[in-house]
C-alpha positions in Angstrom: -0.2 0.0 0.1 1.5 3.3 -0.9 2.0 6.1 2.0 -1.4 8.3 0.4 -3.4 4.7 0.5 -2.0 4.2 4.2 -2.2 7.9 4.9 -6.0 8.1 3.6 -7.3 4.4 5.1 -8.3 5.7 8.0 -12.2 5.5 8.2 -13.8 9.6 8.6 -16.4 8.6 10.7 -18.1 5.8 12.3 -21.6 5.0 13.1 -23.0 2.5 15.5 -26.3 1.5 14.4 -28.8 -1.6 15.3 -32.2 -2.5 13.6 -32.7 0.8 12.0 -31.1 2.7 15.3 -28.7 4.8 15.2 -26.9 4.1 18.4 -23.4 6.0 18.3 -21.4 8.2 16.3 -17.2 9.5 16.2 -17.8 12.4 15.1 -19.2 14.6 17.6 -21.1 17.0 15.3 -23.2 14.6 13.2 -26.6 14.0 14.3 -29.0 11.8 11.9 -31.9 13.3 10.4 -35.2 12.4 11.1 -36.0 10.7 7.4 -32.7 9.1 8.3 -33.0 5.3 7.4 -30.7 2.4 8.8 -32.7 -0.2 7.8 -30.1 -1.5 5.5 -27.0 -0.9 7.5 -25.6 -4.3 8.8 -25.5 -4.0 13.0 -22.9 -2.7 15.0 -19.9 -0.5 13.9 -20.2 0.8 10.6 -16.6 2.6 9.6 -17.1 5.2 7.1 -14.6 6.0 5.0 -14.0 9.7 2.9 -14.5 9.5 -0.8 -10.8 10.0 -2.1 -9.3 6.6 -0.6 -12.2 4.5 -2.2 -11.9 6.5 -5.6 -7.7 5.9 -5.0 -8.5 2.0 -3.9 -10.8 1.9 -7.1 -7.7 2.9 -9.8 -5.6 0.7 -7.8 -7.5 -1.8 -8.2 -8.5 -1.1 -12.4 -4.7 -0.7 -11.9 -3.7 -4.7 -11.0 -6.9 -6.0 -13.0 -5.4 -4.3 -16.3 -1.7 -6.2 -15.0 -3.6 -9.5 -14.5 -5.1 -9.2 -18.1 -2.0 -9.7 -19.6 -1.5 -12.9 -18.4 -5.6 -14.0 -19.1 -6.6 -16.2 -22.2 -9.0 -18.3 -23.6 -9.9 -21.7 -23.1 -9.0 -22.3 -26.9 -5.3 -20.1 -26.6 -4.9 -22.3 -23.4 -4.9 -25.5 -25.7 -3.6 -24.0 -28.3 -0.8 -22.9 -26.1 -0.7 -26.9 -24.1 -0.7 -28.2 -28.0 3.1 -26.0 -28.6 4.2 -26.7 -25.9 3.6 -30.8 -26.2 5.0 -30.7 -29.7 8.1 -28.6 -28.9 9.2 -31.0 -26.3 8.5 -33.8 -28.4 10.9 -32.4 -31.0 13.3 -32.1 -28.5 13.7 -35.1 -27.7 11.7 -34.5 -24.0 9.0 -36.5 -22.5 5.4 -35.4 -24.1 3.7 -34.4 -20.6 7.4 -33.7 -19.0 6.6 -31.0 -16.1 10.1 -30.8 -15.2 11.4 -29.5 -18.6 12.5 -25.6 -17.5 12.0 -22.9 -20.6 16.0 -22.8 -20.6 15.8 -27.2 -20.3 14.5 -26.3 -24.1 16.9 -22.9 -25.2 20.1 -26.0 -24.4 18.4 -28.6 -26.2 18.5 -25.8 -29.4 21.3 -24.6 -28.6 22.8 -27.9 -29.1 20.8 -28.7 -32.5 22.1 -25.6 -33.8 25.6 -26.2 -32.8 25.8 -30.1 -34.8 23.5 -28.1 -37.8 26.3 -25.8 -37.8 29.0 -29.1 -37.8 27.1 -30.6 -39.8 27.3 -27.8 -42.5 31.4 -26.9 -42.2 31.4 -31.3 -42.6 29.6 -30.3 -46.5 32.3 -27.5 -46.8 34.6 -30.5 -47.0 35.3 -32.5 -50.3 34.6 -36.3 -49.9 38.0 -38.0 -50.9 37.4 -40.5 -53.2 40.3 -42.8 -53.9 41.1 -43.8 -58.1 40.9 -47.3 -58.2 43.1 -49.2 -60.2 40.9 -50.3 -63.4 40.2 -46.4 -64.3 37.1 -45.1 -64.1 35.5 -47.3 -61.7 35.7 -48.4 -58.5 34.5 -51.1 -55.7 32.1 -48.2 -52.9 29.2 -50.7 -52.1 31.1 -53.9 -51.5 33.7 -56.6 -53.2 31.2 -57.8 -55.5 29.9 -54.3 -56.8 31.3 -51.9 -59.1 30.0 -48.9 -58.9 31.3 -46.0 -62.3 33.5 -43.2 -60.8 31.7 -40.8 -62.5 28.2 -42.0 -60.9 29.3 -41.5 -57.5 30.8 -38.1 -58.4 27.0 -37.1 -60.0 25.3 -38.7 -56.8 27.2 -36.9 -54.4 27.2 -33.9 -56.5 23.6 -33.6 -56.9 23.2 -34.1 -53.1 24.8 -31.3 -52.3 28.5 -32.6 -51.3 31.7 -32.0 -52.8 33.3 -34.4 -53.9 37.4 -35.0 -55.0 39.4 -38.5 -56.6 42.6 -38.8 -55.4 45.5 -38.8 -57.7 44.8 -38.7 -61.5 42.4 -40.0 -63.4 43.4 -42.5 -66.7 42.2 -40.2 -69.9 43.2 -43.2 -72.4 41.7 -46.6 -72.1 44.1 -49.4 -72.4 43.8 -52.9 -73.4 45.2 -55.5 -71.1 48.2 -57.6 -72.5 49.1 -53.9 -75.1 
């Protein structure tokens, strides 16, 4: 409570009522008129405050309501946020309904993914070194039984976004065995 509200928080005066009767008033110079009706007042001591105090309290209440309005949402918005947060937790490898996942955990997981993506991008910039086989433009890449054209491998790696280089010199002329 502010100092101003604290100063205004004291009642201006008190009126003691019983039934429809004014019994006592803390302000000596006040007396009820004959037409005064206290039937809707609670029995006992009733504290009366200044209009300035009531206005200040209403203004403070309105300010708090505005502050709280930032945090309120409809049921649909709450469901949307729940679905979004569940999807993010699943995508980042946390449990679907994990309640112990703090925002810092999510940020950390995203940073790890970014770092891994950057490392992968850097590796993509390094050419793949393909050995030149002793049989010229054909190399064994899949296994001992399968022979794949080196040119085909170069085309496929380029189409996949990788750089590739062949180590050594390529044969430019074909020689038959026995020549």
